C-alpha positions as CSV (number, residue, x, y, z in Angstrom):
1,X,-15.7,0.5,-2.7
2,X,-13.0,0.1,-0.2
3,X,-11.3,-3.2,0.8
4,X,-12.5,-5.6,3.4
5,X,-16.1,-5.2,2.5
6,X,-18.0,-3.5,-0.3
7,X,-18.3,0.3,0.2
8,X,-16.2,0.6,3.3
9,X,-12.7,1.8,3.8
10,X,-9.8,-0.6,3.5
11,X,-8.9,-3.1,6.2
12,X,-5.7,-1.9,7.8
13,X,-3.7,-4.5,9.7
14,X,-1.9,-4.1,13.0
15,X,1.8,-3.5,12.7
16,X,2.6,-4.6,16.2
17,X,3.8,-8.0,15.0
18,X,5.0,-7.1,11.5
19,X,7.4,-4.2,12.1
20,X,10.7,-4.7,13.9
21,X,10.8,-3.4,17.4
22,X,12.6,-0.1,17.7
23,X,12.3,2.0,20.8
24,X,11.1,5.5,20.1
25,X,11.8,8.3,22.5
26,X,12.9,11.9,22.7
27,X,16.3,13.1,23.8
28,X,16.3,15.3,26.8
29,X,18.3,18.5,26.6
30,X,21.5,18.7,28.5
31,X,21.4,19.6,32.2
32,X,17.6,20.0,32.2
33,X,17.4,17.2,34.8
34,X,17.9,18.7,38.3
35,X,19.5,15.5,39.5
36,X,22.5,16.3,37.3
37,X,23.6,19.3,39.4
38,X,23.1,19.4,43.2
39,X,23.6,22.7,45.1
40,X,26.2,22.6,47.8
41,X,23.6,23.6,50.4
42,X,21.3,20.7,49.4
43,X,23.8,17.8,49.6
44,X,22.3,14.6,50.9
45,X,23.2,13.3,54.4
46,X,26.0,10.7,54.6
47,X,25.2,7.6,56.6
48,X,27.7,6.8,59.4
49,X,29.0,10.4,59.9
50,X,28.1,12.2,63.1
51,X,27.5,15.9,62.6
52,X,28.0,16.8,66.3
53,X,30.6,15.7,68.8
54,X,29.7,12.9,71.2
55,X,29.6,13.4,74.9
56,X,33.1,13.5,76.4
57,X,34.8,14.5,73.2
58,X,37.1,17.6,73.3
59,X,36.6,20.7,71.4
60,X,39.4,19.9,69.0
61,X,37.9,16.5,68.3
62,X,34.5,18.1,67.6
63,X,36.1,20.5,65.1
64,X,38.0,17.7,63.4
65,X,34.7,15.8,63.2
66,X,32.9,18.8,61.6
67,X,35.8,19.4,59.2
68,X,35.7,15.7,58.2
69,X,32.0,16.0,57.6
70,X,32.4,19.1,55.5
71,X,35.2,17.5,53.5
72,X,33.2,14.3,52.8
73,X,30.1,16.3,51.9
74,X,32.1,18.5,49.5
75,X,33.7,15.5,47.9
76,X,30.3,13.9,47.4
77,X,28.9,17.1,45.8
78,X,32.0,17.3,43.6
79,X,31.3,13.7,42.5
80,X,27.7,14.6,41.6
81,X,28.8,17.6,39.6
82,X,31.4,15.5,37.7
83,X,28.9,12.8,36.9
84,X,26.3,15.3,35.8
85,X,28.8,17.0,33.5
86,X,29.8,13.7,32.0
87,X,26.2,12.6,31.4
88,X,25.6,15.9,29.6
89,X,28.7,15.5,27.5
90,X,27.7,12.0,26.7
91,X,24.3,13.1,25.5
92,X,25.9,15.8,23.4
93,X,28.3,13.4,21.9
94,X,25.5,11.0,21.2
95,X,23.5,13.7,19.4
96,X,26.5,14.5,17.2
97,X,27.1,10.9,16.3
98,X,23.5,10.3,15.1
99,X,23.1,9.6,11.4
100,X,21.8,12.6,9.4
101,X,18.6,10.7,8.6
102,X,17.7,10.4,12.3
103,X,18.4,14.0,13.3
104,X,15.0,15.8,13.7
105,X,14.2,18.4,11.1
106,X,11.4,20.8,10.5
107,X,9.9,18.3,8.1
108,X,10.0,15.4,10.5
109,X,8.7,17.5,13.3
110,X,5.8,18.7,11.1
111,X,5.1,15.0,10.2
112,X,5.1,14.0,13.8
113,X,2.7,16.9,14.7
114,X,0.4,16.0,11.8
115,X,0.3,12.4,12.8
116,X,-0.4,13.3,16.4
117,X,-3.3,15.6,15.3
118,X,-4.5,12.7,13.0
119,X,-4.6,10.4,16.0
120,X,-6.8,12.8,17.9
121,X,-9.2,13.5,15.0
122,X,-12.4,11.5,14.4
123,X,-12.8,10.6,11.6
124,X,-9.1,10.5,10.6
125,X,-8.5,13.2,7.9
126,X,-5.8,15.3,6.4
127,X,-7.7,18.3,5.2
128,X,-10.7,16.9,3.4
129,X,-9.1,13.5,2.6
130,X,-9.9,10.5,4.8
131,X,-6.9,8.5,6.0
132,X,-7.9,4.9,6.0
133,X,-4.7,3.4,7.4
134,X,-4.2,6.1,10.1
135,X,-3.5,3.8,13.0
136,X,-1.0,1.7,11.1
137,X,0.7,4.8,9.6
138,X,1.1,6.4,13.1
139,X,2.9,3.3,14.3
140,X,5.0,3.0,11.1
141,X,6.3,6.6,11.2
142,X,7.0,6.6,14.9
143,X,9.2,3.5,14.5
144,X,11.2,5.2,11.7
145,X,11.8,8.4,13.7
146,X,9.3,10.3,11.5
147,X,11.5,10.2,8.5
148,X,9.5,10.8,5.3
149,X,9.3,8.4,2.4
150,X,7.9,10.5,-0.4
151,X,9.0,14.1,0.2
152,X,12.1,16.0,1.1
153,X,12.7,19.5,2.4
154,X,12.7,20.7,-1.2
155,X,9.4,19.1,-2.2
156,X,8.0,15.8,-3.5
157,X,10.5,13.3,-4.8
158,X,10.4,11.3,-8.1
159,X,9.1,8.3,-6.1
160,X,6.0,10.4,-5.2
161,X,5.4,11.3,-8.8
162,X,5.9,7.7,-9.9
163,X,3.3,6.6,-7.4
164,X,0.9,9.2,-8.7
165,X,1.3,7.9,-12.2
166,X,0.8,4.3,-11.1
167,X,-2.4,5.3,-9.3
168,X,-3.8,6.8,-12.5
169,X,-3.2,3.4,-14.2
170,X,-5.1,1.5,-11.4
171,X,-8.0,0.9,-13.8
172,X,-5.8,-1.5,-15.8
173,X,-5.9,-3.8,-12.7
174,X,-9.7,-3.4,-12.4
175,X,-9.3,-0.8,-9.6
176,X,-10.3,2.8,-9.3
177,X,-7.8,5.6,-8.8
178,X,-10.4,7.5,-6.9
179,X,-10.0,5.1,-4.0
180,X,-6.4,6.2,-3.6
181,X,-6.6,10.0,-3.3
182,X,-5.7,10.4,-7.0
183,X,-7.3,13.9,-7.4
184,X,-5.9,15.3,-4.1
185,X,-2.4,14.0,-4.8
186,X,-2.4,15.4,-8.4
187,X,-3.4,18.8,-7.0
188,X,-0.9,18.6,-4.2
189,X,2.0,17.8,-6.6
190,X,1.2,21.0,-8.6
191,X,1.7,23.3,-5.6
192,X,4.7,25.7,-5.6
193,X,6.4,24.4,-2.5
194,X,9.6,26.4,-3.1
195,X,7.6,29.7,-2.8
196,X,6.2,28.8,0.7
197,X,7.6,29.9,4.0
198,X,9.6,27.1,5.6
199,X,7.1,26.2,8.4
200,X,4.2,26.4,6.0
201,X,6.1,24.3,3.4
202,X,6.9,21.7,6.1
203,X,3.2,21.3,7.1
204,X,2.1,21.1,3.5
205,X,4.7,18.4,2.7
206,X,3.8,16.5,5.9
207,X,0.2,16.3,4.8
208,X,1.2,15.1,1.3
209,X,3.5,12.5,2.8
210,X,0.7,11.0,4.8
211,X,-1.8,11.0,1.9
212,X,0.8,9.3,-0.4
213,X,1.6,6.6,2.2
214,X,-2.1,6.0,2.7
215,X,-2.6,5.7,-1.0
216,X,0.3,3.2,-1.4
217,X,-0.8,1.1,1.6
218,X,-4.4,0.9,0.3
219,X,-3.4,0.3,-3.3
220,X,-0.9,-2.3,-2.2
221,X,-3.4,-4.1,0.0
222,X,-5.9,-4.2,-2.9
223,X,-3.3,-5.6,-5.3
224,X,-2.2,-8.2,-2.8
225,X,-5.4,-9.2,-1.1
226,X,-8.2,-7.9,-3.2
227,X,-10.6,-5.0,-2.7
228,X,-13.5,-7.0,-1.4
229,X,-13.3,-9.3,1.6
230,X,-14.0,-12.8,0.2
231,X,-15.2,-14.0,3.6
232,X,-18.0,-11.5,3.4
233,X,-19.2,-13.3,0.2
234,X,-18.0,-16.9,1.0
235,X,-17.9,-17.5,4.7
236,X,-16.0,-20.7,4.2
237,X,-13.2,-18.9,2.5
238,X,-9.8,-19.1,4.2
239,X,-7.9,-16.1,3.0
240,X,-4.1,-15.7,3.1
241,X,-3.1,-12.6,5.1
242,X,-0.4,-10.7,3.2
243,X,-0.9,-7.2,4.5
244,X,2.2,-6.8,6.7
245,X,4.5,-7.0,3.6
246,X,2.9,-3.8,2.3
247,X,4.6,-1.8,5.1
248,X,7.9,-3.7,4.4
249,X,7.8,-2.5,0.8
250,X,6.9,1.0,2.0
251,X,9.9,1.2,4.3
252,X,12.2,0.2,1.5
253,X,11.2,2.9,-1.0
254,X,14.0,5.2,-2.0
255,X,13.7,5.7,-5.7
256,X,11.1,5.7,-8.5
257,X,12.3,2.2,-9.4
258,X,11.5,1.0,-5.9
259,X,7.9,2.1,-6.3
260,X,7.4,0.2,-9.6
261,X,9.1,-2.9,-8.3
262,X,7.0,-2.9,-5.1
263,X,3.7,-2.6,-6.9
264,X,4.7,-5.3,-9.4
265,X,5.7,-7.6,-6.5
266,X,2.4,-7.0,-4.6
267,X,0.2,-7.9,-7.6
268,X,-0.5,-11.5,-8.5
269,X,2.2,-13.0,-10.7
270,X,0.1,-15.8,-12.2
271,X,-0.3,-16.1,-15.9
272,X,-4.1,-16.1,-15.5
273,X,-4.0,-12.6,-13.9
274,X,-1.7,-11.3,-16.6
275,X,-3.9,-12.6,-19.3
276,X,-6.9,-11.0,-17.6
277,X,-5.2,-7.6,-17.7
278,X,-4.5,-8.1,-21.5
279,X,-8.0,-9.2,-22.2
280,X,-9.5,-6.2,-20.3
281,X,-7.4,-3.8,-22.3
282,X,-8.5,-5.5,-25.6
283,X,-12.2,-5.1,-24.6
284,X,-11.7,-1.4,-23.7
285,X,-10.3,-0.9,-27.2
286,X,-13.3,-2.7,-28.7
287,X,-15.7,-0.5,-26.7
288,X,-13.8,2.6,-27.8
289,X,-14.2,1.6,-31.4
290,X,-18.0,1.2,-31.1
291,X,-18.2,-2.5,-30.2
292,X,-19.3,-5.4,-32.3
293,X,-22.6,-6.0,-34.1
294,X,-25.4,-8.2,-32.7
295,X,-26.3,-11.3,-34.6
296,X,-30.0,-11.4,-35.3
297,X,-31.9,-14.4,-33.8
298,X,-32.9,-17.3,-36.1
299,X,-32.4,-20.9,-36.8
300,X,-29.2,-22.8,-36.0
301,X,-26.3,-22.1,-38.3
302,X,-23.9,-24.8,-39.4
303,X,-21.4,-25.5,-42.2
304,X,-23.0,-25.3,-45.7
305,X,-25.7,-22.9,-44.7
306,X,-26.2,-19.6,-46.5
307,X,-27.8,-16.7,-44.7
308,X,-27.6,-12.9,-44.3
309,X,-27.0,-13.5,-40.6
310,X,-23.6,-15.0,-41.4
311,X,-22.2,-11.6,-42.4
312,X,-22.5,-10.1,-38.9
313,X,-21.4,-13.5,-37.5
314,X,-18.1,-13.2,-39.5
315,X,-17.6,-9.6,-38.3
316,X,-18.3,-10.6,-34.7
317,X,-15.7,-13.4,-34.8
318,X,-13.2,-11.0,-36.4
319,X,-13.1,-9.1,-33.1
320,X,-11.7,-12.3,-31.5
321,X,-8.8,-12.3,-33.9
322,X,-10.0,-15.2,-36.2
323,X,-9.6,-13.4,-39.5
324,X,-7.1,-15.9,-41.0
325,X,-9.7,-18.7,-40.5
326,X,-12.3,-16.6,-42.3
327,X,-10.3,-15.6,-45.4
328,X,-13.3,-15.8,-47.7
329,X,-14.1,-13.8,-50.8
330,X,-16.8,-11.1,-50.4
331,X,-19.1,-12.9,-52.8
332,X,-19.2,-15.8,-50.4
333,X,-19.4,-13.8,-47.2
334,X,-22.9,-15.1,-46.5
335,X,-21.8,-18.8,-46.8
336,X,-21.0,-20.9,-43.7
337,X,-17.8,-22.5,-45.0
338,X,-15.0,-24.6,-43.5
339,X,-13.0,-21.5,-42.4
340,X,-16.0,-20.1,-40.5
341,X,-16.6,-23.4,-38.8
342,X,-13.0,-23.4,-37.5
343,X,-13.5,-19.9,-36.2
344,X,-16.7,-20.9,-34.4
345,X,-14.9,-23.9,-32.9
346,X,-12.1,-21.6,-31.5
347,X,-14.7,-19.2,-30.1
348,X,-16.4,-22.1,-28.3
349,X,-13.1,-23.4,-26.9
350,X,-12.2,-19.9,-25.7
351,X,-15.5,-19.3,-23.9
352,X,-15.9,-22.8,-22.4
353,X,-18.7,-23.9,-24.7
354,X,-19.3,-27.4,-26.2
355,X,-17.0,-27.3,-29.3
356,X,-19.3,-28.6,-32.1
357,X,-18.8,-25.8,-34.7
358,X,-22.5,-25.0,-34.8
359,X,-24.1,-21.7,-33.9
360,X,-27.0,-22.8,-31.8
361,X,-28.9,-20.9,-29.0
362,X,-26.1,-21.2,-26.4
363,X,-23.3,-20.1,-28.8
364,X,-25.5,-17.3,-30.2
365,X,-26.1,-16.0,-26.6
366,X,-22.3,-16.0,-26.0
367,X,-21.6,-14.2,-29.3
368,X,-24.1,-11.5,-28.5
369,X,-22.7,-10.6,-25.1
370,X,-21.7,-7.0,-25.2
371,X,-18.0,-6.0,-24.7
372,X,-19.1,-4.0,-21.6
373,X,-20.6,-7.1,-20.1
374,X,-17.5,-9.2,-20.8
375,X,-15.2,-6.5,-19.4
376,X,-17.1,-6.5,-16.1
377,X,-16.7,-10.3,-16.0
378,X,-12.9,-10.0,-16.6
379,X,-12.6,-7.4,-13.9
380,X,-14.4,-9.6,-11.4
381,X,-12.1,-12.5,-12.2
382,X,-9.1,-10.2,-11.6
383,X,-10.4,-9.6,-8.1
384,X,-10.8,-13.3,-7.6
385,X,-7.2,-13.9,-8.6
386,X,-6.1,-11.4,-5.9
387,X,-7.9,-13.5,-3.3
388,X,-5.8,-16.6,-4.1
389,X,-2.5,-17.4,-2.4
390,X,0.6,-16.0,-4.1
391,X,2.1,-19.5,-4.5
392,X,-0.4,-22.1,-5.6
393,X,2.2,-24.9,-5.0
394,X,3.8,-27.4,-7.2
395,X,0.5,-29.3,-7.7
396,X,-2.9,-27.8,-7.7
397,X,-6.4,-28.2,-9.2
398,X,-8.2,-25.4,-11.1
399,X,-12.0,-25.7,-11.4
400,X,-14.0,-23.8,-14.0
401,X,-17.7,-24.1,-12.9
402,X,-18.9,-22.2,-16.0
403,X,-17.3,-24.7,-18.3
404,X,-17.9,-27.7,-16.0
405,X,-14.2,-28.5,-16.2
406,X,-11.4,-29.4,-13.8
407,X,-7.7,-29.1,-14.6
408,X,-4.9,-30.6,-12.6
409,X,-1.5,-28.9,-12.7
């Protein structure tokens, strides 16, 4: 699935209001403007100067008048020439004074050409890869003079490789790396760019640059806003729009550390979100080890009971980390003793059940939920955390419908 709605590409936001205004234009080469140099035989007429003598004027006066006209015209042409030369010199000086990062290179030119081709293509693709944030990326790069973020003339930077590593770890946040060009980026990073011809290398790097930025923007949007549009599920939801800051982070990336800091800042910082990530990892380890045993159905179990069903009950609770409470000799493993009762109480508190220390129908159902089922629940809750505002405020209410509880903070 892609953000905004299930199964569709991410929701790119318009950058018109989020990026600083920066005029973008191309410098004109010196003296290509015909107005800079005016031929002597095409000088404009001068108002107030009579080219022919008036009636009654003598020949000498007429000659003086024509000489005066020629002198004035020559002087005006000379002024135009001088101005044109100064303008050209000014442009040349301005080009020499540009920062090195703003002087066009083969790579920036290839990036500009690739983005222009991307703007014309429908659907927007680089090779076989769809570019979900194409419109916003075209605006982003035009406003930074087509300077790349992830690549240099020599090849991909460490920031690019750090982003690739982070995308492979997207599953830890309950997201899929396949949504962020993970396979294409991995293959691209293995290419021998140094062996390519300069123009071919520039085109290849420009394509990689666009795909990396598209991956960062989409991954950052998912971390910051969620992958699914909550309004599509809950029409009354009032989401907080946090997308423009993704491009602010993108423009500030210089090093590998910048990538890690940006992704950490975009993800929710709440304790609940962090605990969810830890719990998801624990459940993955349980699944990898083969899972926990199912407890057979039967009558309610309580303190003092003895039953073979208590043995798998103890093993099931050990996966929750309650071993210290169940430090019981093996010959008493089938006895529901005080330590097992404490472990059942802790399980009931953790899962929002009525804490009575008794394994009835409701508690048994919760105990027998598979780790795969619980992992899916945790991942859904991680998505819900991403829907919430970054700052919940000094005072807020947290409602747990499953546990029929309400907490005030």
